[in-house]
mmJSON file of the N, C-alpha and C atoms, coordinates in Angstrom:
{"data_MODEL":{"atom_site":{
"group_PDB":["ATOM","ATOM","ATOM","ATOM","ATOM","ATOM","ATOM","ATOM","ATOM","ATOM","ATOM","ATOM","ATOM","ATOM","ATOM","ATOM","ATOM","ATOM","ATOM","ATOM","ATOM","ATOM","ATOM","ATOM","ATOM","ATOM","ATOM","ATOM","ATOM","ATOM","ATOM","ATOM","ATOM","ATOM","ATOM","ATOM","ATOM","ATOM","ATOM","ATOM","ATOM","ATOM","ATOM","ATOM","ATOM","ATOM","ATOM","ATOM","ATOM","ATOM","ATOM","ATOM","ATOM","ATOM","ATOM","ATOM","ATOM","ATOM","ATOM","ATOM","ATOM","ATOM","ATOM","ATOM","ATOM","ATOM","ATOM","ATOM","ATOM","ATOM","ATOM","ATOM","ATOM","ATOM","ATOM","ATOM","ATOM","ATOM","ATOM","ATOM","ATOM","ATOM","ATOM","ATOM","ATOM","ATOM","ATOM","ATOM","ATOM","ATOM","ATOM","ATOM","ATOM","ATOM","ATOM","ATOM","ATOM","ATOM","ATOM","ATOM","ATOM","ATOM","ATOM","ATOM","ATOM","ATOM","ATOM","ATOM","ATOM","ATOM","ATOM","ATOM","ATOM","ATOM","ATOM","ATOM","ATOM","ATOM","ATOM","ATOM","ATOM","ATOM","ATOM","ATOM","ATOM","ATOM","ATOM","ATOM","ATOM","ATOM","ATOM","ATOM","ATOM","ATOM","ATOM","ATOM","ATOM","ATOM","ATOM","ATOM","ATOM","ATOM","ATOM","ATOM","ATOM","ATOM","ATOM","ATOM","ATOM","ATOM","ATOM","ATOM","ATOM","ATOM","ATOM","ATOM","ATOM","ATOM","ATOM","ATOM","ATOM","ATOM","ATOM","ATOM","ATOM","ATOM","ATOM","ATOM","ATOM","ATOM","ATOM","ATOM","ATOM","ATOM","ATOM","ATOM","ATOM","ATOM","ATOM","ATOM","ATOM","ATOM","ATOM","ATOM","ATOM","ATOM","ATOM","ATOM","ATOM","ATOM","ATOM","ATOM","ATOM","ATOM","ATOM","ATOM","ATOM","ATOM","ATOM","ATOM","ATOM"],
"id":[1,2,3,4,5,6,7,8,9,10,11,12,13,14,15,16,17,18,19,20,21,22,23,24,25,26,27,28,29,30,31,32,33,34,35,36,37,38,39,40,41,42,43,44,45,46,47,48,49,50,51,52,53,54,55,56,57,58,59,60,61,62,63,64,65,66,67,68,69,70,71,72,73,74,75,76,77,78,79,80,81,82,83,84,85,86,87,88,89,90,91,92,93,94,95,96,97,98,99,100,101,102,103,104,105,106,107,108,109,110,111,112,113,114,115,116,117,118,119,120,121,122,123,124,125,126,127,128,129,130,131,132,133,134,135,136,137,138,139,140,141,142,143,144,145,146,147,148,149,150,151,152,153,154,155,156,157,158,159,160,161,162,163,164,165,166,167,168,169,170,171,172,173,174,175,176,177,178,179,180,181,182,183,184,185,186,187,188,189,190,191,192,193,194,195,196,197,198,199,200,201],
"type_symbol":["N","C","C","N","C","C","N","C","C","N","C","C","N","C","C","N","C","C","N","C","C","N","C","C","N","C","C","N","C","C","N","C","C","N","C","C","N","C","C","N","C","C","N","C","C","N","C","C","N","C","C","N","C","C","N","C","C","N","C","C","N","C","C","N","C","C","N","C","C","N","C","C","N","C","C","N","C","C","N","C","C","N","C","C","N","C","C","N","C","C","N","C","C","N","C","C","N","C","C","N","C","C","N","C","C","N","C","C","N","C","C","N","C","C","N","C","C","N","C","C","N","C","C","N","C","C","N","C","C","N","C","C","N","C","C","N","C","C","N","C","C","N","C","C","N","C","C","N","C","C","N","C","C","N","C","C","N","C","C","N","C","C","N","C","C","N","C","C","N","C","C","N","C","C","N","C","C","N","C","C","N","C","C","N","C","C","N","C","C","N","C","C","N","C","C","N","C","C","N","C","C"],
"label_atom_id":["N","CA","C","N","CA","C","N","CA","C","N","CA","C","N","CA","C","N","CA","C","N","CA","C","N","CA","C","N","CA","C","N","CA","C","N","CA","C","N","CA","C","N","CA","C","N","CA","C","N","CA","C","N","CA","C","N","CA","C","N","CA","C","N","CA","C","N","CA","C","N","CA","C","N","CA","C","N","CA","C","N","CA","C","N","CA","C","N","CA","C","N","CA","C","N","CA","C","N","CA","C","N","CA","C","N","CA","C","N","CA","C","N","CA","C","N","CA","C","N","CA","C","N","CA","C","N","CA","C","N","CA","C","N","CA","C","N","CA","C","N","CA","C","N","CA","C","N","CA","C","N","CA","C","N","CA","C","N","CA","C","N","CA","C","N","CA","C","N","CA","C","N","CA","C","N","CA","C","N","CA","C","N","CA","C","N","CA","C","N","CA","C","N","CA","C","N","CA","C","N","CA","C","N","CA","C","N","CA","C","N","CA","C","N","CA","C","N","CA","C","N","CA","C","N","CA","C","N","CA","C","N","CA","C"],
"label_alt_id":[null,null,null,null,null,null,null,null,null,null,null,null,null,null,null,null,null,null,null,null,null,null,null,null,null,null,null,null,null,null,null,null,null,null,null,null,null,null,null,null,null,null,null,null,null,null,null,null,null,null,null,null,null,null,null,null,null,null,null,null,null,null,null,null,null,null,null,null,null,null,null,null,null,null,null,null,null,null,null,null,null,null,null,null,null,null,null,null,null,null,null,null,null,null,null,null,null,null,null,null,null,null,null,null,null,null,null,null,null,null,null,null,null,null,null,null,null,null,null,null,null,null,null,null,null,null,null,null,null,null,null,null,null,null,null,null,null,null,null,null,null,null,null,null,null,null,null,null,null,null,null,null,null,null,null,null,null,null,null,null,null,null,null,null,null,null,null,null,null,null,null,null,null,null,null,null,null,null,null,null,null,null,null,null,null,null,null,null,null,null,null,null,null,null,null,null,null,null,null,null,null],
"label_comp_id":["UNK","UNK","UNK","UNK","UNK","UNK","UNK","UNK","UNK","UNK","UNK","UNK","UNK","UNK","UNK","UNK","UNK","UNK","UNK","UNK","UNK","UNK","UNK","UNK","UNK","UNK","UNK","UNK","UNK","UNK","UNK","UNK","UNK","UNK","UNK","UNK","UNK","UNK","UNK","UNK","UNK","UNK","UNK","UNK","UNK","UNK","UNK","UNK","UNK","UNK","UNK","UNK","UNK","UNK","UNK","UNK","UNK","UNK","UNK","UNK","UNK","UNK","UNK","UNK","UNK","UNK","UNK","UNK","UNK","UNK","UNK","UNK","UNK","UNK","UNK","UNK","UNK","UNK","UNK","UNK","UNK","UNK","UNK","UNK","UNK","UNK","UNK","UNK","UNK","UNK","UNK","UNK","UNK","UNK","UNK","UNK","UNK","UNK","UNK","UNK","UNK","UNK","UNK","UNK","UNK","UNK","UNK","UNK","UNK","UNK","UNK","UNK","UNK","UNK","UNK","UNK","UNK","UNK","UNK","UNK","UNK","UNK","UNK","UNK","UNK","UNK","UNK","UNK","UNK","UNK","UNK","UNK","UNK","UNK","UNK","UNK","UNK","UNK","UNK","UNK","UNK","UNK","UNK","UNK","UNK","UNK","UNK","UNK","UNK","UNK","UNK","UNK","UNK","UNK","UNK","UNK","UNK","UNK","UNK","UNK","UNK","UNK","UNK","UNK","UNK","UNK","UNK","UNK","UNK","UNK","UNK","UNK","UNK","UNK","UNK","UNK","UNK","UNK","UNK","UNK","UNK","UNK","UNK","UNK","UNK","UNK","UNK","UNK","UNK","UNK","UNK","UNK","UNK","UNK","UNK","UNK","UNK","UNK","UNK","UNK","UNK"],
"label_asym_id":["A","A","A","A","A","A","A","A","A","A","A","A","A","A","A","A","A","A","A","A","A","A","A","A","A","A","A","A","A","A","A","A","A","A","A","A","A","A","A","A","A","A","A","A","A","A","A","A","A","A","A","A","A","A","A","A","A","A","A","A","A","A","A","A","A","A","A","A","A","A","A","A","A","A","A","A","A","A","A","A","A","A","A","A","A","A","A","A","A","A","A","A","A","A","A","A","A","A","A","A","A","A","A","A","A","A","A","A","A","A","A","A","A","A","A","A","A","A","A","A","A","A","A","A","A","A","A","A","A","A","A","A","A","A","A","A","A","A","A","A","A","A","A","A","A","A","A","A","A","A","A","A","A","A","A","A","A","A","A","A","A","A","A","A","A","A","A","A","A","A","A","A","A","A","A","A","A","A","A","A","A","A","A","A","A","A","A","A","A","A","A","A","A","A","A","A","A","A","A","A","A"],
"label_entity_id":["1","1","1","1","1","1","1","1","1","1","1","1","1","1","1","1","1","1","1","1","1","1","1","1","1","1","1","1","1","1","1","1","1","1","1","1","1","1","1","1","1","1","1","1","1","1","1","1","1","1","1","1","1","1","1","1","1","1","1","1","1","1","1","1","1","1","1","1","1","1","1","1","1","1","1","1","1","1","1","1","1","1","1","1","1","1","1","1","1","1","1","1","1","1","1","1","1","1","1","1","1","1","1","1","1","1","1","1","1","1","1","1","1","1","1","1","1","1","1","1","1","1","1","1","1","1","1","1","1","1","1","1","1","1","1","1","1","1","1","1","1","1","1","1","1","1","1","1","1","1","1","1","1","1","1","1","1","1","1","1","1","1","1","1","1","1","1","1","1","1","1","1","1","1","1","1","1","1","1","1","1","1","1","1","1","1","1","1","1","1","1","1","1","1","1","1","1","1","1","1","1"],
"label_seq_id":[1,1,1,2,2,2,3,3,3,4,4,4,5,5,5,6,6,6,7,7,7,8,8,8,9,9,9,10,10,10,11,11,11,12,12,12,13,13,13,14,14,14,15,15,15,16,16,16,17,17,17,18,18,18,19,19,19,20,20,20,21,21,21,22,22,22,23,23,23,24,24,24,25,25,25,26,26,26,27,27,27,28,28,28,29,29,29,30,30,30,31,31,31,32,32,32,33,33,33,34,34,34,35,35,35,36,36,36,37,37,37,38,38,38,39,39,39,40,40,40,41,41,41,42,42,42,43,43,43,44,44,44,45,45,45,46,46,46,47,47,47,48,48,48,49,49,49,50,50,50,51,51,51,52,52,52,53,53,53,54,54,54,55,55,55,56,56,56,57,57,57,58,58,58,59,59,59,60,60,60,61,61,61,62,62,62,63,63,63,64,64,64,65,65,65,66,66,66,67,67,67],
"pdbx_PDB_ins_code":[null,null,null,null,null,null,null,null,null,null,null,null,null,null,null,null,null,null,null,null,null,null,null,null,null,null,null,null,null,null,null,null,null,null,null,null,null,null,null,null,null,null,null,null,null,null,null,null,null,null,null,null,null,null,null,null,null,null,null,null,null,null,null,null,null,null,null,null,null,null,null,null,null,null,null,null,null,null,null,null,null,null,null,null,null,null,null,null,null,null,null,null,null,null,null,null,null,null,null,null,null,null,null,null,null,null,null,null,null,null,null,null,null,null,null,null,null,null,null,null,null,null,null,null,null,null,null,null,null,null,null,null,null,null,null,null,null,null,null,null,null,null,null,null,null,null,null,null,null,null,null,null,null,null,null,null,null,null,null,null,null,null,null,null,null,null,null,null,null,null,null,null,null,null,null,null,null,null,null,null,null,null,null,null,null,null,null,null,null,null,null,null,null,null,null,null,null,null,null,null,null],
"Cartn_x":[0.835,0.0,0.879,1.931,2.823,3.595,4.047,4.747,3.845,2.586,1.626,1.45,1.355,1.192,2.398,3.581,4.787,4.822,4.441,4.381,3.42,2.264,1.289,1.827,2.546,3.127,4.173,4.973,5.99,5.322,4.263,3.526,2.943,2.44,1.873,2.94,4.182,5.288,5.868,5.393,5.878,6.991,7.31,8.352,7.78,8.674,8.203,8.97,9.808,10.567,10.941,11.176,11.658,12.981,14.014,15.31,15.673,16.481,16.92,15.782,14.879,13.712,14.126,13.688,13.977,12.699,12.376,11.158,11.529,10.969,11.258,9.959,10.004,8.869,9.239,8.35,8.579,7.369,7.637,6.576,6.567,5.447,5.372,4.171,4.413,3.409,2.0,1.06,-0.359,-0.729,0.046,-0.303,0.022,0.806,1.102,2.195,1.968,2.961,2.934,4.091,4.235,5.214,4.82,5.678,6.078,7.388,7.908,8.706,8.669,9.431,9.963,11.164,11.73,12.267,12.309,12.826,13.001,13.723,13.964,13.162,12.324,11.543,12.437,12.347,13.136,12.385,12.891,12.329,13.387,13.072,13.983,13.531,14.493,14.194,15.046,14.464,15.199,16.03,17.304,18.218,18.463,18.295,18.534,20.03,20.371,21.78,22.169,23.401,23.931,24.452,24.52,25.104,26.544,26.987,28.331,29.412,29.2,30.222,30.372,29.319,29.4,30.158,30.052,30.704,32.104,32.339,33.637,34.021,34.674,35.068,35.94,35.832,36.534,38.051,38.558,40.002,40.649,39.885,40.482,40.655,41.673,41.917,41.398,41.071,40.588,41.584,42.878,43.871,43.871,43.628,43.537,42.352,41.197,39.994,40.167,40.906,41.085,41.933,42.865,43.7,42.879],
"Cartn_y":[-1.195,0.0,1.257,1.23,2.393,2.581,1.483,1.576,2.217,1.835,2.398,3.894,4.309,5.727,6.538,5.998,6.708,6.782,5.694,5.705,6.757,6.883,7.899,9.311,9.496,10.804,11.174,10.211,10.454,10.856,10.151,10.513,11.907,12.246,13.571,14.662,14.341,15.298,15.362,14.487,14.498,13.512,12.664,11.668,10.358,9.421,8.114,6.958,7.267,6.219,6.665,5.669,5.918,5.185,5.892,5.26,5.443,4.56,4.649,4.431,3.528,3.277,2.518,3.012,2.36,2.333,1.18,1.021,0.507,1.132,0.75,0.465,-0.527,-0.875,-0.578,0.117,0.458,0.053,-0.372,-0.601,0.586,1.313,2.52,2.462,2.143,2.189,1.819,2.735,2.474,2.483,3.199,3.286,2.008,1.12,-0.165,-0.095,-0.743,-0.836,0.421,1.025,2.212,1.877,2.182,1.924,3.254,3.424,4.647,4.268,5.135,4.862,6.167,6.079,7.232,6.751,7.655,7.356,8.654,8.611,9.791,9.672,10.676,10.703,11.186,10.541,10.97,10.667,11.217,10.963,10.269,9.079,8.327,8.468,8.683,8.792,7.801,7.209,6.265,7.054,6.728,7.385,6.419,6.921,6.043,5.774,4.554,4.171,3.969,4.274,4.071,2.644,2.114,0.772,0.745,-0.396,-0.528,-0.155,-0.409,-0.095,1.414,2.167,3.62,4.273,3.718,4.33,3.788,2.516,1.894,1.058,1.67,0.891,-0.299,-1.389,-2.617,-2.476,-1.517,-1.375,-0.498,0.087,0.911,0.093,0.394,-0.321,0.515,-0.123,0.635,1.676,1.38,2.35,3.596,3.439,4.575,5.466,4.826,5.571,6.333,5.783,6.424,7.677,7.741,8.923,10.051],
"Cartn_z":[0.0,0.0,0.0,0.808,0.883,-0.418,-1.024,-2.312,-3.353,-3.365,-4.32,-4.086,-2.813,-2.492,-2.951,-2.753,-3.193,-4.715,-5.385,-6.843,-7.37,-6.745,-7.157,-6.916,-5.817,-5.51,-6.56,-6.979,-8.008,-9.318,-9.709,-10.92,-10.815,-9.64,-9.381,-9.542,-9.187,-9.289,-10.707,-11.611,-12.98,-13.253,-12.301,-12.492,-13.002,-13.327,-13.776,-13.131,-12.133,-11.46,-10.048,-9.2,-7.84,-7.698,-7.283,-7.035,-5.567,-5.063,-3.671,-2.684,-2.999,-2.149,-0.894,0.264,1.543,2.364,2.915,3.694,5.08,6.115,7.505,8.252,9.117,9.962,11.412,12.12,13.525,14.358,15.574,16.546,17.484,17.511,18.325,19.252,20.476,21.538,21.136,21.402,21.165,19.691,18.875,17.452,16.696,17.297,16.686,15.647,14.535,13.475,12.604,12.43,11.594,10.478,9.247,8.091,7.492,7.31,6.706,5.476,4.478,3.263,2.703,2.107,1.418,0.072,-0.861,-2.189,-2.951,-4.017,-4.839,-6.125,-6.376,-7.611,-8.738,-9.894,-11.039,-12.324,-13.408,-14.728,-15.564,-16.038,-16.887,-18.33,-19.219,-20.639,-21.401,-22.418,-23.251,-24.255,-24.34,-25.275,-26.422,-27.643,-28.788,-28.891,-29.241,-29.334,-30.783,-31.083,-32.42,-32.537,-33.738,-33.889,-33.379,-32.901,-32.325,-33.329,-34.602,-35.604,-35.796,-35.537,-35.707,-34.554,-33.354,-32.199,-31.956,-32.267,-32.043,-33.264,-34.228,-35.412,-35.01,-35.754,-35.402,-35.507,-36.297,-36.458,-35.386,-34.499,-33.443,-32.173,-31.424,-30.175,-29.012,-27.886,-26.729,-26.254,-26.339,-25.875,-26.756,-28.068,-28.974,-28.6,-28.303,-27.949,-26.645,-25.716,-24.413,-24.519,-25.488,-25.641,-26.174],
"occupancy":[1.0,1.0,1.0,1.0,1.0,1.0,1.0,1.0,1.0,1.0,1.0,1.0,1.0,1.0,1.0,1.0,1.0,1.0,1.0,1.0,1.0,1.0,1.0,1.0,1.0,1.0,1.0,1.0,1.0,1.0,1.0,1.0,1.0,1.0,1.0,1.0,1.0,1.0,1.0,1.0,1.0,1.0,1.0,1.0,1.0,1.0,1.0,1.0,1.0,1.0,1.0,1.0,1.0,1.0,1.0,1.0,1.0,1.0,1.0,1.0,1.0,1.0,1.0,1.0,1.0,1.0,1.0,1.0,1.0,1.0,1.0,1.0,1.0,1.0,1.0,1.0,1.0,1.0,1.0,1.0,1.0,1.0,1.0,1.0,1.0,1.0,1.0,1.0,1.0,1.0,1.0,1.0,1.0,1.0,1.0,1.0,1.0,1.0,1.0,1.0,1.0,1.0,1.0,1.0,1.0,1.0,1.0,1.0,1.0,1.0,1.0,1.0,1.0,1.0,1.0,1.0,1.0,1.0,1.0,1.0,1.0,1.0,1.0,1.0,1.0,1.0,1.0,1.0,1.0,1.0,1.0,1.0,1.0,1.0,1.0,1.0,1.0,1.0,1.0,1.0,1.0,1.0,1.0,1.0,1.0,1.0,1.0,1.0,1.0,1.0,1.0,1.0,1.0,1.0,1.0,1.0,1.0,1.0,1.0,1.0,1.0,1.0,1.0,1.0,1.0,1.0,1.0,1.0,1.0,1.0,1.0,1.0,1.0,1.0,1.0,1.0,1.0,1.0,1.0,1.0,1.0,1.0,1.0,1.0,1.0,1.0,1.0,1.0,1.0,1.0,1.0,1.0,1.0,1.0,1.0,1.0,1.0,1.0,1.0,1.0,1.0],
"B_iso_or_equiv":[0.0,0.0,0.0,0.0,0.0,0.0,0.0,0.0,0.0,0.0,0.0,0.0,0.0,0.0,0.0,0.0,0.0,0.0,0.0,0.0,0.0,0.0,0.0,0.0,0.0,0.0,0.0,0.0,0.0,0.0,0.0,0.0,0.0,0.0,0.0,0.0,0.0,0.0,0.0,0.0,0.0,0.0,0.0,0.0,0.0,0.0,0.0,0.0,0.0,0.0,0.0,0.0,0.0,0.0,0.0,0.0,0.0,0.0,0.0,0.0,0.0,0.0,0.0,0.0,0.0,0.0,0.0,0.0,0.0,0.0,0.0,0.0,0.0,0.0,0.0,0.0,0.0,0.0,0.0,0.0,0.0,0.0,0.0,0.0,0.0,0.0,0.0,0.0,0.0,0.0,0.0,0.0,0.0,0.0,0.0,0.0,0.0,0.0,0.0,0.0,0.0,0.0,0.0,0.0,0.0,0.0,0.0,0.0,0.0,0.0,0.0,0.0,0.0,0.0,0.0,0.0,0.0,0.0,0.0,0.0,0.0,0.0,0.0,0.0,0.0,0.0,0.0,0.0,0.0,0.0,0.0,0.0,0.0,0.0,0.0,0.0,0.0,0.0,0.0,0.0,0.0,0.0,0.0,0.0,0.0,0.0,0.0,0.0,0.0,0.0,0.0,0.0,0.0,0.0,0.0,0.0,0.0,0.0,0.0,0.0,0.0,0.0,0.0,0.0,0.0,0.0,0.0,0.0,0.0,0.0,0.0,0.0,0.0,0.0,0.0,0.0,0.0,0.0,0.0,0.0,0.0,0.0,0.0,0.0,0.0,0.0,0.0,0.0,0.0,0.0,0.0,0.0,0.0,0.0,0.0,0.0,0.0,0.0,0.0,0.0,0.0],
"pdbx_formal_charge":[null,null,null,null,null,null,null,null,null,null,null,null,null,null,null,null,null,null,null,null,null,null,null,null,null,null,null,null,null,null,null,null,null,null,null,null,null,null,null,null,null,null,null,null,null,null,null,null,null,null,null,null,null,null,null,null,null,null,null,null,null,null,null,null,null,null,null,null,null,null,null,null,null,null,null,null,null,null,null,null,null,null,null,null,null,null,null,null,null,null,null,null,null,null,null,null,null,null,null,null,null,null,null,null,null,null,null,null,null,null,null,null,null,null,null,null,null,null,null,null,null,null,null,null,null,null,null,null,null,null,null,null,null,null,null,null,null,null,null,null,null,null,null,null,null,null,null,null,null,null,null,null,null,null,null,null,null,null,null,null,null,null,null,null,null,null,null,null,null,null,null,null,null,null,null,null,null,null,null,null,null,null,null,null,null,null,null,null,null,null,null,null,null,null,null,null,null,null,null,null,null],
"auth_seq_id":[1,1,1,2,2,2,3,3,3,4,4,4,5,5,5,6,6,6,7,7,7,8,8,8,9,9,9,10,10,10,11,11,11,12,12,12,13,13,13,14,14,14,15,15,15,16,16,16,17,17,17,18,18,18,19,19,19,20,20,20,21,21,21,22,22,22,23,23,23,24,24,24,25,25,25,26,26,26,27,27,27,28,28,28,29,29,29,30,30,30,31,31,31,32,32,32,33,33,33,34,34,34,35,35,35,36,36,36,37,37,37,38,38,38,39,39,39,40,40,40,41,41,41,42,42,42,43,43,43,44,44,44,45,45,45,46,46,46,47,47,47,48,48,48,49,49,49,50,50,50,51,51,51,52,52,52,53,53,53,54,54,54,55,55,55,56,56,56,57,57,57,58,58,58,59,59,59,60,60,60,61,61,61,62,62,62,63,63,63,64,64,64,65,65,65,66,66,66,67,67,67],
"auth_comp_id":["UNK","UNK","UNK","UNK","UNK","UNK","UNK","UNK","UNK","UNK","UNK","UNK","UNK","UNK","UNK","UNK","UNK","UNK","UNK","UNK","UNK","UNK","UNK","UNK","UNK","UNK","UNK","UNK","UNK","UNK","UNK","UNK","UNK","UNK","UNK","UNK","UNK","UNK","UNK","UNK","UNK","UNK","UNK","UNK","UNK","UNK","UNK","UNK","UNK","UNK","UNK","UNK","UNK","UNK","UNK","UNK","UNK","UNK","UNK","UNK","UNK","UNK","UNK","UNK","UNK","UNK","UNK","UNK","UNK","UNK","UNK","UNK","UNK","UNK","UNK","UNK","UNK","UNK","UNK","UNK","UNK","UNK","UNK","UNK","UNK","UNK","UNK","UNK","UNK","UNK","UNK","UNK","UNK","UNK","UNK","UNK","UNK","UNK","UNK","UNK","UNK","UNK","UNK","UNK","UNK","UNK","UNK","UNK","UNK","UNK","UNK","UNK","UNK","UNK","UNK","UNK","UNK","UNK","UNK","UNK","UNK","UNK","UNK","UNK","UNK","UNK","UNK","UNK","UNK","UNK","UNK","UNK","UNK","UNK","UNK","UNK","UNK","UNK","UNK","UNK","UNK","UNK","UNK","UNK","UNK","UNK","UNK","UNK","UNK","UNK","UNK","UNK","UNK","UNK","UNK","UNK","UNK","UNK","UNK","UNK","UNK","UNK","UNK","UNK","UNK","UNK","UNK","UNK","UNK","UNK","UNK","UNK","UNK","UNK","UNK","UNK","UNK","UNK","UNK","UNK","UNK","UNK","UNK","UNK","UNK","UNK","UNK","UNK","UNK","UNK","UNK","UNK","UNK","UNK","UNK","UNK","UNK","UNK","UNK","UNK","UNK"],
"auth_asym_id":["A","A","A","A","A","A","A","A","A","A","A","A","A","A","A","A","A","A","A","A","A","A","A","A","A","A","A","A","A","A","A","A","A","A","A","A","A","A","A","A","A","A","A","A","A","A","A","A","A","A","A","A","A","A","A","A","A","A","A","A","A","A","A","A","A","A","A","A","A","A","A","A","A","A","A","A","A","A","A","A","A","A","A","A","A","A","A","A","A","A","A","A","A","A","A","A","A","A","A","A","A","A","A","A","A","A","A","A","A","A","A","A","A","A","A","A","A","A","A","A","A","A","A","A","A","A","A","A","A","A","A","A","A","A","A","A","A","A","A","A","A","A","A","A","A","A","A","A","A","A","A","A","A","A","A","A","A","A","A","A","A","A","A","A","A","A","A","A","A","A","A","A","A","A","A","A","A","A","A","A","A","A","A","A","A","A","A","A","A","A","A","A","A","A","A","A","A","A","A","A","A"],
"auth_atom_id":["N","CA","C","N","CA","C","N","CA","C","N","CA","C","N","CA","C","N","CA","C","N","CA","C","N","CA","C","N","CA","C","N","CA","C","N","CA","C","N","CA","C","N","CA","C","N","CA","C","N","CA","C","N","CA","C","N","CA","C","N","CA","C","N","CA","C","N","CA","C","N","CA","C","N","CA","C","N","CA","C","N","CA","C","N","CA","C","N","CA","C","N","CA","C","N","CA","C","N","CA","C","N","CA","C","N","CA","C","N","CA","C","N","CA","C","N","CA","C","N","CA","C","N","CA","C","N","CA","C","N","CA","C","N","CA","C","N","CA","C","N","CA","C","N","CA","C","N","CA","C","N","CA","C","N","CA","C","N","CA","C","N","CA","C","N","CA","C","N","CA","C","N","CA","C","N","CA","C","N","CA","C","N","CA","C","N","CA","C","N","CA","C","N","CA","C","N","CA","C","N","CA","C","N","CA","C","N","CA","C","N","CA","C","N","CA","C","N","CA","C","N","CA","C","N","CA","C","N","CA","C","N","CA","C"],
"pdbx_PDB_model_num":[1,1,1,1,1,1,1,1,1,1,1,1,1,1,1,1,1,1,1,1,1,1,1,1,1,1,1,1,1,1,1,1,1,1,1,1,1,1,1,1,1,1,1,1,1,1,1,1,1,1,1,1,1,1,1,1,1,1,1,1,1,1,1,1,1,1,1,1,1,1,1,1,1,1,1,1,1,1,1,1,1,1,1,1,1,1,1,1,1,1,1,1,1,1,1,1,1,1,1,1,1,1,1,1,1,1,1,1,1,1,1,1,1,1,1,1,1,1,1,1,1,1,1,1,1,1,1,1,1,1,1,1,1,1,1,1,1,1,1,1,1,1,1,1,1,1,1,1,1,1,1,1,1,1,1,1,1,1,1,1,1,1,1,1,1,1,1,1,1,1,1,1,1,1,1,1,1,1,1,1,1,1,1,1,1,1,1,1,1,1,1,1,1,1,1,1,1,1,1,1,1]
}}}
């Protein structure tokens, strides 16, 4: 239930993902079980990738690319 609430809050803020999610359970006196959660709302976008031959030609060595 708490995960769903956090997901809805992220959507409300304009994000589409939660990273660094942490959930804790506590026993607190008369109130009983308390669940707390934190996470970072973010927006992930898909980046188009070029074919491997366009970015790293087969005749180049890794040491050449690093220079």
